[in-house]
C-alpha positions in Angstrom: 124.6 221.1 215.2 121.0 219.8 215.2 120.4 216.2 214.4 117.5 213.9 213.6 116.1 212.3 216.7 117.6 208.9 217.3 114.2 207.1 217.3 113.4 208.6 213.9 116.8 208.3 212.2 117.2 204.6 212.8 114.2 204.1 210.4 115.7 205.9 207.5 118.9 206.7 205.6 118.5 210.4 205.6 121.3 212.6 206.8 121.7 212.6 210.6 123.4 216.0 211.0 121.1 218.8 209.8 123.7 221.6 209.3 123.9 225.1 210.8 121.4 227.9 210.2 122.7 231.2 208.9 122.2 232.7 212.4 124.1 229.8 214.0 126.9 229.9 211.5 127.5 233.6 211.9 127.4 233.3 215.7 130.0 230.5 215.7 132.2 232.4 213.2 132.2 235.5 215.5 133.9 233.4 218.2 137.0 233.1 216.0 139.7 235.5 217.3 141.5 235.6 213.9 145.0 234.6 215.2 148.0 236.2 213.5 149.7 232.8 213.4 146.7 230.4 213.0 147.6 226.8 214.1 144.4 225.6 212.5 145.8 226.2 209.0 148.9 224.1 209.9 146.6 221.3 211.0 144.8 221.2 207.7 146.2 218.6 205.2 145.1 220.7 202.2 146.1 224.1 203.8 142.8 225.9 203.7 143.0 229.5 204.9 140.6 228.8 207.7 140.5 232.2 209.5 139.8 233.9 206.1 136.7 231.8 205.3 135.4 232.0 208.8 135.8 235.8 208.8 133.9 236.0 205.6 131.1 233.9 207.1 131.0 236.2 210.1 130.5 239.2 207.7 127.8 237.4 205.7 129.9 237.1 202.6 129.2 233.5 201.9 130.1 233.5 198.2 133.6 234.8 199.1 133.8 232.2 201.9 133.3 229.3 199.6 135.7 230.9 197.2 138.4 231.0 199.9 137.8 227.3 200.7 137.8 226.2 197.1 141.2 227.9 196.5 142.6 224.8 198.3 139.8 222.3 198.6 137.6 221.0 195.7 135.4 218.9 197.9 134.2 221.2 200.7 130.7 219.7 201.1 132.3 216.3 201.5 135.0 217.5 204.0 132.5 219.5 206.0 130.7 216.2 206.7 133.3 213.5 207.1 136.7 215.2 207.8 137.9 214.5 211.4 138.5 218.2 212.1 138.7 217.4 215.9 142.0 215.6 215.3 143.5 218.1 212.8 142.5 221.8 212.5 140.3 222.1 215.5 142.8 220.5 217.9 145.2 223.3 217.1 142.6 226.1 217.7 143.7 228.4 220.5 140.2 228.6 222.0 140.3 224.8 222.5 143.1 225.2 225.1 140.7 226.9 227.6 137.3 225.9 226.3 135.6 224.8 223.0 137.5 225.2 219.7 135.8 226.8 216.7 133.5 224.3 215.0 135.5 224.5 211.7 133.9 221.5 210.1 130.3 222.7 210.6 131.3 226.1 209.2 132.9 224.5 206.1 129.8 222.5 205.5 127.6 225.6 205.9 129.6 227.5 203.2 129.5 224.5 200.9 125.7 223.9 201.4 125.1 227.7 200.9 126.7 227.3 197.5 124.6 224.3 196.6 121.5 226.3 197.5 122.4 229.7 196.1 125.3 229.4 193.7 125.4 227.9 190.2 125.3 224.1 190.0 126.9 221.8 187.5 124.3 219.3 186.3 124.9 215.6 185.6 125.3 216.3 181.8 127.9 219.0 182.5 125.7 221.9 181.7 125.7 224.9 184.0 122.5 226.2 185.7 121.7 229.9 186.4 123.8 232.5 188.0 127.6 232.5 188.5 129.3 229.7 190.4 130.7 230.9 193.7 134.2 229.7 192.6 134.8 230.5 188.9 136.1 227.8 186.5 139.5 229.0 185.3 139.6 230.2 181.7 143.4 230.2 181.2 144.3 229.7 177.5 145.9 226.2 177.9 148.5 224.9 175.3 147.1 222.6 172.7 147.6 219.7 172.6 147.8 219.5 176.4 149.9 217.0 178.2 148.0 213.9 179.2 147.9 212.7 182.8 146.1 209.6 184.1 144.6 209.5 187.6 143.9 205.9 188.7 141.1 205.8 191.2 138.5 208.6 191.7 138.4 208.6 195.4 139.1 211.9 197.4 142.8 211.8 196.6 142.4 211.2 192.9 139.6 213.8 192.6 141.8 216.4 194.4 144.9 215.6 192.2 142.7 215.8 189.1 141.2 219.1 190.0 144.6 220.7 190.8 146.2 219.4 187.6 143.2 220.5 185.5 143.5 224.0 186.8 147.2 223.9 185.8 146.2 223.1 182.2 146.9 219.4 182.0 144.6 217.0 180.0 143.5 214.9 183.0 141.6 211.6 182.8 140.3 209.8 185.9 140.0 206.0 185.6 137.5 204.4 188.0 137.0 200.7 188.3 133.4 201.0 189.6 130.4 202.4 187.8 130.4 205.7 189.8 133.1 208.2 190.7 134.0 208.9 194.3 135.7 205.7 195.6 135.2 205.4 199.4 132.9 208.4 199.3 130.3 206.4 197.3 130.9 202.8 198.4 132.1 203.1 202.0 130.4 206.1 203.7 126.7 205.7 204.4 124.1 207.9 203.0 123.1 209.2 206.4 126.7 210.6 206.9 127.4 211.7 203.3 124.5 211.9 200.8 125.6 210.5 197.4 124.0 213.6 195.7 126.7 215.7 197.4 129.5 213.5 196.0 128.0 213.7 192.5 127.7 217.5 192.5 131.3 217.8 193.7 132.5 215.3 191.1 130.7 217.2 188.4 132.4 220.4 189.6 135.8 218.8 189.1 134.8 217.6 185.7 133.8 221.2 184.9 137.4 222.2 185.5 138.4 220.1 182.5 139.0 216.6 183.9 137.6 213.6 182.1 136.1 210.5 183.8 136.1 206.9 182.6 134.1 204.4 184.8 134.1 200.6 184.7 137.8 200.8 183.9 140.1 198.5 185.8 143.7 199.6 185.2 145.8 196.5 185.1 142.9 194.5 183.6 141.0 196.7 181.1 144.2 198.4 180.1 147.7 198.6 181.6 149.8 201.6 182.4 152.2 200.6 179.7 149.4 200.7 177.1 148.4 204.1 178.5 152.0 205.3 178.0 151.8 204.1 174.4 148.6 206.2 174.1 150.3 209.4 175.1 149.9 209.6 178.8 153.0 211.2 180.3 152.4 210.8 184.1 150.3 208.8 186.4 148.8 209.1 189.9 147.8 206.0 191.7 145.2 206.7 194.4 143.3 203.4 194.5 143.1 203.1 198.3 143.5 199.9 200.2 140.6 197.8 199.2 141.6 194.2 200.0 139.6 193.3 203.2 141.2 191.6 206.2 139.5 188.6 207.9 139.7 187.0 211.4 141.0 183.7 210.3 138.7 181.7 212.6 136.6 178.6 212.1 133.2 179.3 210.5 134.2 182.5 208.8 133.1 181.0 205.4 129.5 180.6 206.6 126.7 182.5 204.8 125.9 185.7 206.6 129.6 186.6 207.2 130.6 189.7 205.3 133.7 191.8 205.0 132.8 195.5 205.7 133.8 196.2 202.1 131.1 194.0 200.6 128.5 194.9 203.3 128.9 198.7 202.8 129.3 198.5 199.0 126.0 196.6 198.7 124.3 199.2 200.9 125.8 202.4 199.8 126.8 202.1 196.1 124.3 199.4 195.1 121.5 200.8 197.4 120.4 197.6 198.9 118.5 199.6 201.6 116.0 200.4 198.8 115.4 196.8 197.8 113.4 195.8 195.7 113.5 199.2 194.0 117.2 198.5 193.6 117.9 194.8 192.8 120.6 194.3 195.5 119.3 192.1 198.3 121.2 191.8 201.6 120.3 189.4 204.4 120.4 190.9 207.9 118.4 188.8 210.4 117.6 189.8 213.9 121.1 189.9 215.5 124.1 191.5 213.8 127.6 191.6 215.1 130.3 194.0 213.8 133.9 193.3 214.6 136.1 196.4 215.0 136.2 199.8 216.6 136.9 202.2 213.7 134.6 204.4 211.6 134.0 201.6 209.2 132.7 199.3 212.0 130.4 202.0 213.3 129.1 202.7 209.8 128.4 199.0 209.3 126.6 198.7 212.7 124.4 201.8 212.1 123.5 200.6 208.6 122.5 197.2 210.1 120.2 199.0 212.6 118.5 200.9 209.8 118.0 197.7 207.8 115.9 196.3 210.6 118.2 194.3 212.9 116.7 194.1 216.4 120.1 193.9 218.1 123.4 195.2 216.7 126.7 194.6 218.6 130.0 196.4 218.2 132.5 193.6 219.1 135.9 195.3 219.9 138.9 193.7 221.5 140.0 196.8 223.4 138.2 199.3 225.6 136.2 202.3 224.6 139.2 204.6 225.2 141.2 202.8 222.5 138.5 203.0 219.8 139.8 204.8 216.7 136.4 205.9 215.5 135.3 209.5 215.7 133.7 210.5 219.1 130.7 211.8 217.3 130.1 208.5 215.6 130.5 206.6 218.8 128.0 208.9 220.5 125.5 208.6 217.6 125.8 204.8 217.7 125.0 204.8 221.4 122.0 207.0 220.9 120.8 204.6 218.2 120.9 201.6 220.5 124.0 199.9 219.3 125.2 197.5 222.0 128.9 197.6 222.8 130.7 194.3 223.6 134.1 195.7 224.6 137.3 193.8 225.5 135.8 190.9 223.5 136.9 188.8 220.5 135.1 186.3 218.3 137.0 182.9 218.3 134.6 180.6 216.4 131.4 180.8 214.4 128.7 178.1 214.2 126.2 177.6 211.4 123.1 175.5 210.7 122.7 172.5 208.3 122.2 174.9 205.4 125.5 176.8 206.0 124.0 179.9 207.5 125.6 181.7 210.6 123.6 181.1 213.7 125.9 181.5 216.7 129.2 183.2 217.6 131.6 182.1 220.3 133.3 185.1 222.0 136.1 185.4 224.5 136.8 188.2 226.9 140.1 190.2 227.1 142.0 192.3 229.5 144.5 195.1 228.5 148.2 194.4 228.8 151.2 196.5 227.8 151.1 199.0 224.9 151.8 197.6 221.4 153.4 199.3 218.4 150.3 201.5 217.9 150.7 202.9 221.4 147.5 201.3 222.6 147.4 198.7 225.3 147.4 195.2 223.9 144.4 192.9 224.4 145.2 189.7 226.3 142.8 186.8 226.2 141.3 185.7 229.5 141.4 181.9 229.6 138.1 180.2 230.3 136.0 183.3 229.5 134.4 181.9 226.4 130.7 182.3 225.9 128.2 182.0 222.9 125.5 184.4 221.6 123.0 183.9 218.8 124.0 185.8 215.6 122.5 185.9 212.1 125.1 188.3 210.4 128.7 189.1 211.2 130.5 192.0 209.6 134.3 192.0 209.8 135.7 195.5 209.9 139.2 195.1 211.1 141.1 196.8 208.3 142.1 196.5 204.7 145.3 196.0 202.7 146.5 196.8 199.2 144.8 195.1 196.3 147.6 193.5 194.2 145.6 193.5 190.9 147.1 196.7 189.5 150.4 196.5 191.3 151.3 193.1 189.8 151.2 194.7 186.3 153.8 197.4 187.2 157.0 195.4 187.9 159.1 198.6 188.1 157.1 199.8 191.1 158.7 199.1 194.4 156.5 197.9 197.3 157.2 197.5 201.0 156.9 194.2 202.8 153.2 194.7 203.4 152.5 195.2 199.7 152.0 199.0 199.8 153.6 201.3 197.3 156.8 203.0 198.5 156.6 206.7 197.8 158.4 209.7 199.3 156.9 212.9 200.9 156.2 214.3 197.4 154.4 211.1 196.3 157.2 210.0 193.9 157.7 206.3 193.4 160.5 204.2 192.0 159.0 204.7 188.5 159.8 208.3 187.5 156.4 208.9 185.7 154.3 207.3 188.5 153.2 209.0 191.6 151.1 207.5 194.5 149.4 208.6 197.6 146.7 207.9 200.1 145.9 204.5 201.6 147.8 202.6 198.9 150.9 204.2 200.3 150.1 204.8 204.0 147.5 202.1 204.8 144.1 203.1 206.1 143.8 206.9 206.8 141.3 209.6 206.4 139.6 211.3 203.5 141.4 214.6 204.1 144.8 212.9 204.4 144.2 211.3 201.0 143.3 214.7 199.6 146.4 216.2 201.1 148.4 213.5 199.2 146.6 214.3 196.0 147.6 218.0 196.3 151.2 217.1 196.9 151.2 214.7 194.0 149.7 217.4 191.6 152.6 219.7 192.4 155.2 217.0 192.0 153.7 215.8 188.7 153.7 219.4 187.4 157.4 219.8 188.4 158.2 216.4 186.8 156.5 217.2 183.5 158.0 220.7 183.3 161.5 219.3 183.8 160.9 216.6 181.1 159.1 218.8 178.5 160.5 218.4 175.0 
């Protein structure tokens, strides 16, 4: 897929990947051999009929291709951009065993973008513009009054669960603690990877299915689940993610200029600090920025810092490049953009000036030892390898945990020793009317895995409500 040139894209927040042309999409689709037992479908957490939509693109039937995707996936333009297909559907592609697998993600994005350009759109006020939507909104005569279901969190899992339940005829309300729907899609993933206009369009589509949205609603604070029960809600899905940031626990971490990746990316993505002063959200960068971590969040933070004007941006990662959990495309993009890798390295102390601002970081080198529980080789500190480098900003992107704000208000909900909700394969929890999935159950995972959990939960909620109907 064509991309913006690195020397240009580091000056803007426009989308890096430019998408496939019609000619390129059809040529790629023709490579698919249409397996009788397609492994790619088994590798997709939301079970898209991948050969079907690819075959339709091959034949130029783009409206039917997006129909085929939306039978299972309500967020195709999002998934086509940020889903790690190389680890899921594409890794099971037969062609990948002897060469290059089908570029499934790019084809999904092509179909979704075709709809945005050619099909009917749902506007911000819920009105429908010209023509017919590629995927028709169901017009099933639902029972009145409909059974009320609450979805807590409007991230990818919550949106998926809401869409599926709305299609089944339930009266679904999404409760979002922030001022915009989308969860990690709006606060965590940068504009240059996922334009927020895309998230808004896909959210409006889900609302058009019949789901309602309440923003600035903190369940557990604004209202409790028990109060929602008293207001007629019969079932709940918790898809709040894992939003409590982890820190390093080193001296100097409270200095000004030290951010959690959560705060750093939220300020940039949701609050649009990159457009300051047009948007009143300042963020201090300085000349030298360090980002601790090796996952997608770390690379998103580093690439944002580069675009905000930092002269030098470091990825500080305690293992080697081979152990980095980030997508290979994002690692490559970062290299092209001039991000400096400090591998097998850990920060051990931070130093500030007399006004309390970060000015220097002390780092130590590691070597790799035996594998740990993750299967990756454990970093072992090399004594006496400490050194210091100037630093104006440090972003800590080493993972997140469950936020206890909501969970403390639901005493009947069982948690594991790390504070995550205990749920079975069908997203059922210890409370019969509460279901949960995504990061709040599994810990940090991917957008598409959260969506897969949302689909499972919708089926389980439907079964529960039917078995408990009066």
